[in-house]
Rosetta silent file (secondary structure, phi, psi, omega in degrees, C-alpha in Angstrom):
SEQUENCE: MSGRFRSLTLATFLISIGSTLLAQVLTVGFNGGGPSYAGNVSATVPQTTLQLASAASVAGDITTATFGWSASPCPAAVKIKFFRPFNFIDSGPGYIFLTERGPFDVAQPMQSSSLYPPVTQTVNLTPAVALRKGDVIAITNLTTCGGPTYVADLPSPLPPWAPSSLTVPGDVKADIRTHSLGRPVFVTAFGVTRVLPLLGGRFHVTMIATDPRSGVTAFGVPNQNGDRAGYFALPDLTGDSHFPEVTVKMLDATSSPALGGNFWFFHAPLTDVSYTLTVTDSVRGTSRTYSSSPGSPGQLCGGVDTSAFLP
SCORE:     score description
SCORE:     0.000 S_00000001
   1 L     0.000  129.184 -177.693   34.136  -56.123  -57.054 S_00000001
   2 L   -71.304  154.634 -179.467   31.242  -58.389  -58.046 S_00000001
   3 H   -63.112  -39.438 -179.016   28.207  -56.899  -59.762 S_00000001
   4 H   -63.585  -46.286 -178.567   25.924  -58.152  -56.951 S_00000001
   5 H   -62.435  -41.751 -179.857   28.060  -56.623  -54.197 S_00000001
   6 H   -63.327  -42.460 -178.195   28.389  -53.394  -56.052 S_00000001
   7 H   -64.843  -42.906  177.274   24.649  -53.152  -56.648 S_00000001
   8 H   -64.052  -40.767 -179.819   23.822  -53.789  -53.024 S_00000001
   9 H   -64.754  -46.425  179.476   26.452  -51.258  -51.820 S_00000001
  10 H   -66.832  -38.981  178.117   25.222  -48.522  -54.122 S_00000001
  11 H   -60.846  -45.443 -179.923   21.531  -49.267  -53.371 S_00000001
  12 H   -64.144  -39.120 -177.034   22.133  -49.060  -49.673 S_00000001
  13 H   -65.542  -45.189 -174.418   24.210  -45.857  -50.064 S_00000001
  14 H   -70.585  -34.682  177.058   21.564  -44.156  -52.246 S_00000001
  15 H   -68.349  -36.233 -177.738   18.685  -45.127  -49.977 S_00000001
  16 H   -69.712  -26.796 -175.956   20.526  -43.865  -46.918 S_00000001
  17 H  -103.816   -0.579 -168.918   21.169  -40.419  -48.453 S_00000001
  18 L   -48.832  -47.793 -173.048   17.888  -40.059  -50.348 S_00000001
  19 L   -97.256    0.772 -173.193   16.206  -37.363  -48.268 S_00000001
  20 L  -114.236    1.773 -173.992   19.260  -35.516  -46.943 S_00000001
  21 L   -72.984  137.733 -179.675   21.208  -34.601  -50.083 S_00000001
  22 E  -130.524  133.419  172.003   21.826  -30.854  -50.472 S_00000001
  23 E   -67.520  140.095 -178.152   23.335  -29.053  -53.501 S_00000001
  24 L   -76.538  121.207  178.956   26.429  -27.193  -52.480 S_00000001
  25 E  -104.537  132.570  178.279   25.828  -23.385  -52.432 S_00000001
  26 E   -98.018  128.763  175.991   28.705  -20.982  -52.673 S_00000001
  27 E  -122.976  140.157  173.664   28.438  -17.688  -50.760 S_00000001
  28 E  -140.096  139.196 -176.660   30.826  -14.742  -50.754 S_00000001
  29 E   105.561 -163.165 -167.633   30.286  -11.431  -48.966 S_00000001
  30 E  -155.022  133.594  174.898   28.316  -10.404  -45.873 S_00000001
  31 L  -130.999    9.701  178.507   24.736   -9.326  -45.103 S_00000001
  32 L    87.137  -15.234  175.557   24.688   -9.466  -41.318 S_00000001
  33 L    71.259   17.856 -177.149   22.742  -12.689  -41.131 S_00000001
  34 L   168.415 -150.301  171.669   19.511  -10.984  -39.980 S_00000001
  35 L   -50.782  121.664 -162.227   18.379   -7.403  -39.371 S_00000001
  36 L  -133.209   21.529 -176.363   21.298   -5.793  -41.107 S_00000001
  37 L  -105.877  123.373 -179.776   20.901   -2.020  -41.383 S_00000001
  38 L  -137.567   38.946  178.761   23.297    0.275  -39.502 S_00000001
  39 L   106.340  171.101 -177.790   23.375    3.410  -41.616 S_00000001
  40 E  -107.956  149.055  168.385   24.477    4.487  -45.077 S_00000001
  41 L   -73.960  120.999  179.777   27.807    4.907  -46.732 S_00000001
  42 L   -82.898   85.531 -174.631   27.962    8.687  -47.492 S_00000001
  43 L   -94.222  108.714  179.354   29.327    8.442  -51.020 S_00000001
  44 L   -97.109   -9.703  175.368   29.825   11.920  -52.529 S_00000001
  45 L  -140.337  161.686  173.331   31.988   10.519  -55.396 S_00000001
  46 L   -57.548  136.490  178.985   32.231    7.131  -57.146 S_00000001
  47 E  -156.955  158.609 -177.235   34.084    4.626  -54.994 S_00000001
  48 E  -116.722  128.976 -178.004   34.634    0.941  -54.668 S_00000001
  49 E  -117.866  119.103  178.682   34.231   -0.966  -51.379 S_00000001
  50 E   -86.669  132.761  178.095   35.708   -4.509  -50.976 S_00000001
  51 E   -94.650  109.213 -176.665   33.759   -6.661  -48.526 S_00000001
  52 L   -97.100   -0.913 -172.472   36.404   -8.487  -46.509 S_00000001
  53 L   -67.630  -31.406 -175.858   34.050   -9.939  -43.902 S_00000001
  54 L  -152.397  103.816  177.094   33.533  -13.280  -45.718 S_00000001
  55 L   -81.227  168.952  174.946   35.682  -14.560  -48.579 S_00000001
  56 L   -63.624  128.998 -177.367   34.758  -17.515  -50.740 S_00000001
  57 L   -83.636  -26.089  178.626   35.341  -20.676  -48.705 S_00000001
  58 L  -143.173  170.165  174.544   35.610  -22.921  -51.770 S_00000001
  59 L   -75.118  155.071  178.943   35.782  -22.521  -55.574 S_00000001
  60 E   171.981 -172.161 -178.373   32.632  -22.149  -57.659 S_00000001
  61 E  -117.337  118.231 -178.452   30.508  -20.077  -60.025 S_00000001
  62 E   -87.694  132.200 -174.983   28.701  -17.002  -58.713 S_00000001
  63 E  -121.229  -23.425 -179.041   25.373  -16.213  -60.422 S_00000001
  64 E  -140.281  154.425  177.213   23.489  -13.665  -58.314 S_00000001
  65 E  -136.187  145.761  176.695   24.320  -10.808  -55.962 S_00000001
  66 E  -129.041  136.207 -177.521   22.246   -8.988  -53.316 S_00000001
  67 E  -142.307  155.516  171.553   23.119   -5.614  -51.808 S_00000001
  68 E   -90.854  141.464 -177.996   21.743   -2.912  -49.539 S_00000001
  69 E  -140.421  155.935 -170.965   21.270    0.591  -50.962 S_00000001
  70 L   -99.292   -6.131 -178.692   20.165    3.883  -49.499 S_00000001
  71 L  -151.974  159.927  178.536   17.948    5.327  -52.278 S_00000001
  72 L  -163.100  146.717   -5.583   15.748    4.277  -55.194 S_00000001
  73 L   -75.283  147.935  175.137   15.280    4.542  -58.128 S_00000001
  74 E  -135.592   94.991 -177.848   18.946    4.954  -59.105 S_00000001
  75 E   -69.391  141.701  178.169   19.576    3.979  -62.743 S_00000001
  76 E    44.206   50.638 -171.347   22.988    2.485  -63.688 S_00000001
  77 E  -105.087  -13.210 -166.580   24.269    3.179  -60.242 S_00000001
  78 E  -137.935  139.682  167.529   26.031   -0.068  -59.123 S_00000001
  79 E  -121.295  147.767  174.636   28.706   -2.456  -60.259 S_00000001
  80 E  -111.201  125.356 -177.731   29.615   -5.757  -58.545 S_00000001
  81 E  -123.352  166.523  179.674   33.341   -6.622  -58.665 S_00000001
  82 E  -137.621  138.730 -176.763   35.572   -9.429  -57.507 S_00000001
  83 E  -132.389  159.284  179.242   39.145   -9.382  -56.247 S_00000001
  84 E  -122.647  128.680  173.581   41.769  -11.958  -55.169 S_00000001
  85 E   -57.133  139.479 -177.592   44.167  -11.488  -52.231 S_00000001
  86 E  -151.533  141.774  179.482   47.764  -11.220  -53.341 S_00000001
  87 E  -100.780  100.823  179.248   51.063  -10.528  -51.642 S_00000001
  88 E   -74.467  137.575 -175.963   52.863   -7.934  -53.766 S_00000001
  89 L   -61.379  -37.134 -173.331   56.667   -8.086  -53.558 S_00000001
  90 L   -91.113  -20.525 -176.277   57.097   -4.337  -53.351 S_00000001
  91 L  -132.093    1.319  178.537   54.155   -3.383  -51.149 S_00000001
  92 E    87.240 -157.731 -175.745   52.921   -6.434  -49.287 S_00000001
  93 E   -59.848  137.385  175.588   49.351   -7.763  -49.029 S_00000001
  94 E  -160.445 -156.418 -175.821   46.772   -6.381  -51.490 S_00000001
  95 E  -142.772  135.110 -178.552   44.139   -7.451  -53.982 S_00000001
  96 E   -93.699  130.275  174.215   44.182   -8.344  -57.669 S_00000001
  97 E   -69.227  131.041 -178.832   41.162   -7.150  -59.745 S_00000001
  98 E  -103.690  -59.397 -173.376   39.427  -10.172  -61.360 S_00000001
  99 E  -167.823  171.434  176.446   36.265   -9.050  -63.092 S_00000001
 100 E  -143.878  163.807  173.419   33.078   -6.955  -62.770 S_00000001
 101 E  -134.727  144.396 -179.267   29.382   -7.074  -63.661 S_00000001
 102 E   120.173 -174.335   11.518   27.034   -4.162  -64.278 S_00000001
 103 E   -74.782  154.170  178.605   26.158   -1.372  -64.224 S_00000001
 104 E  -118.593  146.731  174.302   22.909   -2.311  -62.508 S_00000001
 105 E   -80.355  145.826  164.598   19.817   -0.210  -61.745 S_00000001
 106 E   -98.263  109.897 -170.172   18.506    0.081  -58.208 S_00000001
 107 L  -120.987  -13.782 -179.357   14.807   -0.373  -58.897 S_00000001
 108 L   -65.653  144.916  179.846   13.245   -1.882  -55.789 S_00000001
 109 L   -70.383  153.358  178.579   10.918    0.377  -53.854 S_00000001
 110 L   -67.047  150.306  173.276   12.103    1.962  -50.589 S_00000001
 111 L  -129.172  159.536 -168.517   10.940    0.440  -47.302 S_00000001
 112 L  -103.112   -2.400 -177.823   10.672    2.117  -43.930 S_00000001
 113 L   -66.234  136.138  178.781   11.896   -0.473  -41.377 S_00000001
 114 L   -80.013   -5.518 -178.994   14.875    0.755  -39.349 S_00000001
 115 L   -89.986  -21.816 -176.541   16.169   -2.850  -39.130 S_00000001
 116 L  -123.504  161.446  177.964   16.829   -3.394  -42.808 S_00000001
 117 L   -57.370  153.624  176.206   18.418   -1.299  -45.639 S_00000001
 118 L   -57.329  -31.604  173.832   16.167    1.236  -47.274 S_00000001
 119 E  -140.731  136.725  174.456   16.466   -0.880  -50.422 S_00000001
 120 E  -121.110  118.478 -172.845   17.537   -4.456  -50.890 S_00000001
 121 E  -120.817  133.515  176.344   18.295   -5.289  -54.504 S_00000001
 122 E  -115.045  135.744 -176.200   19.149   -8.622  -56.162 S_00000001
 123 E  -131.234  150.265  172.533   20.826   -8.772  -59.592 S_00000001
 124 E   -86.611  134.642 -179.014   21.891  -11.564  -61.944 S_00000001
 125 E  -100.388  104.836 -175.157   25.549  -11.857  -62.751 S_00000001
 126 E  -125.794  123.780   -6.152   25.765  -12.878  -66.434 S_00000001
 127 E   -69.446  168.413  177.735   27.948  -14.627  -67.317 S_00000001
 128 E   -59.445  152.632  178.801   28.605  -16.364  -64.026 S_00000001
 129 E  -102.065  120.719  177.572   31.777  -15.452  -62.210 S_00000001
 130 E   -82.707  121.874  177.332   34.265  -18.255  -61.495 S_00000001
 131 E  -115.128  156.183  168.509   35.929  -17.821  -58.102 S_00000001
 132 L  -106.308  166.554  176.430   38.613  -19.506  -56.118 S_00000001
 133 L   -56.767  132.391 -178.157   38.795  -20.044  -52.459 S_00000001
 134 L    95.878  -11.306 -177.805   39.661  -16.725  -50.736 S_00000001
 135 L   -72.699  152.852 -176.781   38.338  -14.370  -53.409 S_00000001
 136 E  -121.967  159.685  179.360   36.254  -11.367  -52.201 S_00000001
 137 E  -103.966  151.958  178.708   33.359   -9.361  -53.507 S_00000001
 138 E  -138.184  159.523  177.145   33.184   -5.520  -53.932 S_00000001
 139 E  -132.697  136.834 -178.122   30.488   -2.984  -54.689 S_00000001
 140 E  -119.866  128.983  169.768   30.948    0.255  -56.592 S_00000001
 141 E   -93.067  116.544 -175.230   28.668    3.310  -56.540 S_00000001
 142 L   -87.783  -14.692 -178.229   28.952    4.850  -59.949 S_00000001
 143 L  -133.090 -177.331  173.648   26.791    7.869  -59.114 S_00000001
 144 L  -102.121   16.377  174.194   25.790    9.858  -56.044 S_00000001
 145 L   -83.409   91.116 -177.237   22.295    8.485  -56.162 S_00000001
 146 L    73.282 -175.097 -178.885   22.368    6.595  -52.899 S_00000001
 147 L  -171.634  172.043  179.300   25.120    4.257  -51.794 S_00000001
 148 E   -56.793  162.682  178.020   25.878    0.971  -50.001 S_00000001
 149 E  -118.247  148.065  177.414   24.626    0.393  -46.491 S_00000001
 150 E   -77.711  154.046 -179.282   26.459   -0.759  -43.358 S_00000001
 151 L  -112.452   -5.593 -175.622   25.480   -4.063  -41.717 S_00000001
 152 L  -159.213  143.927  169.931   26.724   -3.722  -38.186 S_00000001
 153 L   -87.830  115.562 -177.650   27.587   -1.173  -35.485 S_00000001
 154 L  -126.606  152.531  177.380   31.145   -1.881  -34.470 S_00000001
 155 L   -62.061  156.097  177.671   33.614   -0.014  -32.254 S_00000001
 156 L  -123.414  131.338   -4.725   36.131    2.362  -33.780 S_00000001
 157 L   -66.335  160.353 -176.776   38.911    1.658  -34.407 S_00000001
 158 L   -65.803  129.413  171.210   37.961   -1.831  -35.518 S_00000001
 159 L   -63.474  158.808 -177.721   39.198   -4.691  -33.329 S_00000001
 160 L   -57.856  -30.333 -177.132   41.186   -7.411  -35.073 S_00000001
 161 L   -80.302  -13.705 -168.585   38.279   -9.861  -34.947 S_00000001
 162 L   -74.156  139.378  171.941   35.756   -7.547  -36.521 S_00000001
 163 L   -61.274  148.748 -173.144   34.356   -8.039  -40.051 S_00000001
 164 L  -150.499  175.966  174.355   35.470   -5.214  -42.226 S_00000001
 165 E  -137.436  172.567  179.931   35.640   -3.597  -45.628 S_00000001
 166 E  -137.770  124.544 -173.752   38.175   -1.589  -47.636 S_00000001
 167 E  -114.140  133.625  173.991   37.137    1.475  -49.686 S_00000001
 168 E  -130.940  148.706 -176.324   39.121    3.036  -52.544 S_00000001
 169 E   -71.180  148.698  171.668   38.090    5.964  -54.747 S_00000001
 170 L    92.553  172.297  174.784   36.724    5.455  -58.245 S_00000001
 171 L   -84.829   79.909 -167.791   35.288    2.763  -60.501 S_00000001
 172 L   -70.790  130.036  174.466   38.310    0.549  -59.810 S_00000001
 173 L  -133.327   31.274 -177.190   39.506   -1.899  -62.483 S_00000001
 174 L  -138.880  173.870 -178.279   43.037   -2.350  -61.224 S_00000001
 175 L   -68.326  153.761 -175.795   44.924   -4.019  -58.413 S_00000001
 176 E  -118.561  131.215 -178.107   44.500   -2.539  -54.902 S_00000001
 177 L  -125.895   10.573 -178.126   47.437   -2.055  -52.496 S_00000001
 178 L  -101.604  160.578 -170.067   45.905    0.129  -49.753 S_00000001
 179 L  -140.152   40.473  178.365   44.737   -1.104  -46.385 S_00000001
 180 L   -90.530  110.470 -173.314   42.448    1.390  -44.698 S_00000001
 181 E   -92.448  149.686  178.419   39.708   -0.710  -43.138 S_00000001
 182 E  -135.483 -173.904  179.706   36.133    0.339  -42.418 S_00000001
 183 L   -70.672  153.422 -176.498   32.868   -1.172  -41.248 S_00000001
 184 L   -71.793  147.651  177.743   31.380   -3.999  -43.348 S_00000001
 185 E  -108.074  163.452 -179.923   28.759   -3.167  -45.999 S_00000001
 186 L   -83.380   97.877  170.176   25.778   -5.228  -47.151 S_00000001
 187 E  -155.617  125.690 -176.669   26.851   -7.051  -50.316 S_00000001
 188 E  -146.710  154.366 -179.807   26.755  -10.784  -50.794 S_00000001
 189 E  -139.009  154.631 -177.377   26.630  -13.156  -53.798 S_00000001
 190 E  -131.675  154.423  176.421   25.562  -16.718  -54.379 S_00000001
 191 E  -170.962 -163.715 -179.978   26.241  -19.549  -56.742 S_00000001
 192 E  -112.559  132.202 -179.680   27.082  -23.216  -57.016 S_00000001
 193 E   -86.491  152.536  170.519   30.415  -24.626  -55.918 S_00000001
 194 L   -90.110   -4.917 -171.865   32.276  -27.336  -57.793 S_00000001
 195 L  -103.693  131.624  169.535   33.772  -28.528  -54.548 S_00000001
 196 E   -99.895  107.066  179.787   32.397  -31.247  -52.290 S_00000001
 197 E   -84.257  131.226 -176.627   33.889  -30.653  -48.833 S_00000001
 198 E  -125.822  155.929  176.454   34.236  -33.838  -46.693 S_00000001
 199 L    50.100   61.777 -179.927   35.303  -34.558  -43.135 S_00000001
 200 L    69.108   21.574 -178.597   34.921  -31.059  -41.773 S_00000001
 201 L    81.629   -0.374 -179.858   36.114  -29.455  -45.010 S_00000001
 202 L   -64.157  -35.028 -179.307   39.584  -30.927  -44.687 S_00000001
 203 E  -110.102  133.448  178.551   39.131  -32.727  -48.009 S_00000001
 204 E  -114.695  123.637 -176.580   37.878  -31.062  -51.160 S_00000001
 205 E  -115.339  130.724  175.132   36.590  -33.238  -54.030 S_00000001
 206 E  -127.429  161.374  179.646   35.956  -32.032  -57.571 S_00000001
 207 E  -142.111  140.566  171.544   34.964  -33.863  -60.718 S_00000001
 208 E  -129.149  138.099 -174.231   35.236  -33.313  -64.467 S_00000001
 209 E  -135.820  156.615 -178.929   33.564  -35.714  -66.930 S_00000001
 210 E  -129.780  126.491  174.408   33.407  -36.330  -70.703 S_00000001
 211 L   -75.648  118.351 -175.396   30.470  -37.887  -72.545 S_00000001
 212 L   -64.759  -19.295 -176.950   32.041  -40.666  -74.767 S_00000001
 213 L   -88.565  -39.715 -178.431   29.278  -40.209  -77.369 S_00000001
 214 L  -102.936  -15.154 -177.970   29.332  -36.458  -77.888 S_00000001
 215 L    78.318    3.358 -179.676   32.768  -35.568  -76.573 S_00000001
 216 L   -71.065  133.903  173.714   31.183  -32.799  -74.383 S_00000001
 217 E  -104.290  140.516 -176.890   33.063  -32.051  -71.212 S_00000001
 218 E  -143.662  151.446  172.508   31.320  -30.912  -68.031 S_00000001
 219 E   -86.809  144.066  174.415   32.111  -30.112  -64.374 S_00000001
 220 L   -73.716  140.224  174.709   30.431  -32.133  -61.710 S_00000001
 221 E  -105.446  118.716 -172.685   27.975  -30.349  -59.459 S_00000001
 222 E   -76.569  142.697  171.145   28.252  -31.697  -55.885 S_00000001
 223 E  -125.291  128.947 -167.321   25.302  -32.784  -53.716 S_00000001
 224 E  -110.556  144.339  172.929   26.256  -33.464  -50.126 S_00000001
 225 E  -122.165  103.850  179.134   25.048  -35.917  -47.504 S_00000001
 226 L    63.895 -140.850 -175.863   26.257  -34.919  -44.060 S_00000001
 227 L  -109.171   -7.351 -169.144   29.982  -34.687  -43.669 S_00000001
 228 L  -118.416   -8.971 -173.033   31.231  -37.938  -45.100 S_00000001
 229 E  -154.039  169.426  178.041   29.482  -38.546  -48.459 S_00000001
 230 E   172.980 -171.395  174.878   27.697  -37.200  -51.457 S_00000001
 231 E  -144.079  166.430  175.505   27.449  -37.465  -55.219 S_00000001
 232 E  -112.547  133.478  171.179   28.149  -35.469  -58.344 S_00000001
 233 E  -100.895  164.511 -179.822   25.569  -34.626  -60.961 S_00000001
 234 L  -129.837   72.723 -177.116   26.286  -33.477  -64.485 S_00000001
 235 H   -62.127  -24.028  176.602   23.621  -30.910  -65.414 S_00000001
 236 H   -65.674  -23.088  177.736   25.559  -29.780  -68.528 S_00000001
 237 H  -101.802  -32.336 -172.990   24.933  -33.280  -69.880 S_00000001
 238 H  -110.346  -18.492 -174.449   21.614  -34.236  -68.271 S_00000001
 239 L    77.066    8.912 -177.627   19.952  -30.937  -67.424 S_00000001
 240 L  -131.508  113.946 -174.738   19.467  -32.082  -63.848 S_00000001
 241 L   -81.204    3.100  179.489   21.753  -30.829  -61.067 S_00000001
 242 L  -122.841    9.195  179.219   20.367  -33.486  -58.633 S_00000001
 243 L   -90.405  116.235 -170.337   20.625  -36.595  -60.820 S_00000001
 244 L   -72.584  135.667  175.893   23.447  -38.797  -59.362 S_00000001
 245 L  -117.468  -41.599  179.228   26.269  -39.818  -61.712 S_00000001
 246 E  -139.377  127.342  179.077   29.218  -40.588  -59.394 S_00000001
 247 E   -97.162  144.340  176.539   29.004  -41.317  -55.665 S_00000001
 248 E  -140.467  154.947  171.701   31.835  -40.616  -53.257 S_00000001
 249 E  -156.641  157.500  177.191   32.504  -40.969  -49.487 S_00000001
 250 E  -130.379  142.885  175.909   35.409  -40.618  -47.092 S_00000001
 251 E  -123.595  143.031  178.246   35.996  -42.380  -43.728 S_00000001
 252 E   -97.152  103.193  178.373   38.314  -41.315  -40.933 S_00000001
 253 L  -107.922   20.338 -173.209   40.249  -44.393  -39.834 S_00000001
 254 L   -69.967  -19.178  179.358   43.155  -42.443  -38.359 S_00000001
 255 L   -94.280    5.439 -175.303   42.304  -43.665  -34.800 S_00000001
 256 L  -121.154   91.142  175.808   42.292  -47.319  -35.822 S_00000001
 257 H   -56.725  -28.934  179.425   45.761  -48.809  -36.425 S_00000001
 258 H   -66.543  -23.126  178.128   44.122  -52.107  -37.366 S_00000001
 259 H  -101.048    8.722  175.211   42.513  -50.346  -40.331 S_00000001
 260 L   105.180  -17.906  176.034   45.762  -48.644  -41.352 S_00000001
 261 L    71.035   23.049  177.636   45.407  -45.363  -39.493 S_00000001
 262 L  -122.291 -179.856  170.629   44.647  -43.228  -42.615 S_00000001
 263 E   -86.527  141.332  179.787   41.708  -41.587  -44.295 S_00000001
 264 E  -108.603  136.911  176.339   39.784  -43.828  -46.759 S_00000001
 265 E  -120.576  134.972  177.840   38.284  -42.580  -50.030 S_00000001
 266 E  -124.885  146.632  171.908   35.641  -44.456  -52.047 S_00000001
 267 E  -146.427  145.447 -175.801   34.078  -43.649  -55.420 S_00000001
 268 E  -147.940  129.013  179.689   31.517  -45.510  -57.541 S_00000001
 269 E   -85.395  148.758  168.882   30.005  -44.566  -60.955 S_00000001
 270 L  -119.052   31.349 -172.461   26.348  -44.710  -61.886 S_00000001
 271 L  -158.266  165.172  174.788   27.202  -43.825  -65.497 S_00000001
 272 L  -102.165    6.815  179.295   29.403  -44.829  -68.424 S_00000001
 273 L   -70.929  154.615  174.499   30.858  -41.329  -68.925 S_00000001
 274 E   -78.273  133.437  178.816   34.604  -40.843  -68.477 S_00000001
 275 E  -141.152  154.890  172.841   35.364  -38.920  -65.263 S_00000001
 276 E  -132.616  125.133  176.447   38.277  -37.760  -63.131 S_00000001
 277 E   -99.215  136.478  172.639   37.896  -37.020  -59.458 S_00000001
 278 E  -115.670  123.992 -178.998   40.479  -34.803  -57.693 S_00000001
 279 E  -113.673  122.511 -175.752   40.741  -35.115  -53.919 S_00000001
 280 E  -117.989  127.432  172.604   42.736  -32.383  -52.157 S_00000001
 281 E   -87.275  107.079 -174.298   43.862  -32.496  -48.490 S_00000001
 282 L   -68.637  -16.324  178.982   43.564  -28.898  -47.434 S_00000001
 283 L   -87.009  -46.713  179.777   45.808  -29.481  -44.353 S_00000001
 284 L   -87.684  -17.550 -178.555   48.712  -31.224  -46.066 S_00000001
 285 L    77.662   15.484 -178.647   48.268  -29.540  -49.432 S_00000001
 286 E  -100.294  157.913  178.819   48.393  -32.856  -51.349 S_00000001
 287 E  -139.653  151.804  174.871   46.074  -34.048  -54.045 S_00000001
 288 E  -135.494  147.781  177.983   45.221  -37.356  -55.724 S_00000001
 289 E  -116.244  150.407 -178.220   43.187  -38.120  -58.869 S_00000001
 290 E  -137.800  126.954 -173.428   40.935  -41.103  -59.569 S_00000001
 291 E  -124.473  156.070  171.710   39.642  -41.843  -63.103 S_00000001
 292 E  -146.542  137.371 -178.871   37.212  -44.080  -64.849 S_00000001
 293 L  -143.034  153.226  178.241   36.693  -44.351  -68.633 S_00000001
 294 L   -54.795  133.365  179.369   34.687  -46.627  -70.984 S_00000001
 295 L    84.484   -7.174  176.630   36.411  -49.876  -71.562 S_00000001
 296 L   -75.992  147.333 -179.710   38.774  -49.558  -68.607 S_00000001
 297 L   -57.407  131.232  179.455   38.966  -52.590  -66.288 S_00000001
 298 L    64.487   29.952 -172.310   36.269  -52.380  -63.605 S_00000001
 299 H   -54.902  -41.387 -175.164   34.913  -49.177  -65.123 S_00000001
 300 H   -94.617   15.575 -179.525   31.496  -49.513  -63.402 S_00000001
 301 H  -105.481  -15.646 -179.603   32.910  -50.768  -60.107 S_00000001
 302 L    72.984 -147.938 -178.177   34.697  -47.553  -58.922 S_00000001
 303 E  -171.989  173.102  178.197   37.465  -47.887  -56.399 S_00000001
 304 E  -143.347  141.392  177.274   38.769  -47.380  -52.887 S_00000001
 305 E  -126.423  113.952 -178.831   42.052  -45.905  -51.617 S_00000001
 306 E  -103.340    2.254 -172.290   42.931  -46.629  -47.990 S_00000001
 307 E  -130.732   -6.541 -173.957   46.520  -45.392  -47.929 S_00000001
 308 E   -73.841  -28.786 -171.306   46.823  -42.127  -49.937 S_00000001
 309 E  -109.954  109.459 -177.523   45.690  -39.671  -47.222 S_00000001
 310 L   -87.320  161.016  177.965   47.762  -39.619  -44.034 S_00000001
 311 L   -58.071    0.000    0.000   46.606  -38.057  -40.746 S_00000001
């Protein structure tokens, strides 16, 4: 690829995405999406409630959590936990305990609206929690000073489509194999995903890079432009999560035999750091990697693959 062609291509690409780029936000859990109060969990003993209504859709790092609570102040009353679905050989589907953060104080003042929880509390999760796609969040009341709040009035027993939760006794730090479902509770967490989803989320793109001068390795933070393109930043190296380092895009040529009838993947660097992109087809379960390193042929030209990803 000539330097002039590459410069024009990247300039056009960056101008076209300039005002529409969005950092990818990872969410796990459920808060009702609006007025979200439908009563309190009557917790007379410590218990842990897994929120099954919304699992992590992609991998990433969770940094904050928000939950509804029924009383305040409640010192050292709450833990936030994370679990991973697992099919146990002896007992069937269940959940593996991953990690926890807390205890946290419930310190926000009570409010009187009947549409929202009596207390809505946000806490920082330090260090950040690394999740995979499908992981779920849980909330534990360590005391009887208040408890979680429900987010929706749903019929009982719960229909198959209903968002739900799973409650087990105690401050759980072990795997869970029980399956008694209840109404969903207000607990949700946020962070930054390392995955750039493209073409309706069928393709997941991640990047890892190494600075050739310092030897420091960093994960790429994706910024998305619509459904077909985006770029990765390297805030661990630059301090800026929106500064473009490597651009990527995918095209769907599956309806055009003249163009090969496959999905096309493009990548182009705006940096001299070494990087490896991993593209995973979530439908077929296949992955391909694409790398660039200082001194490699065409290092600053990137590449295109028009045949790796089949319909």
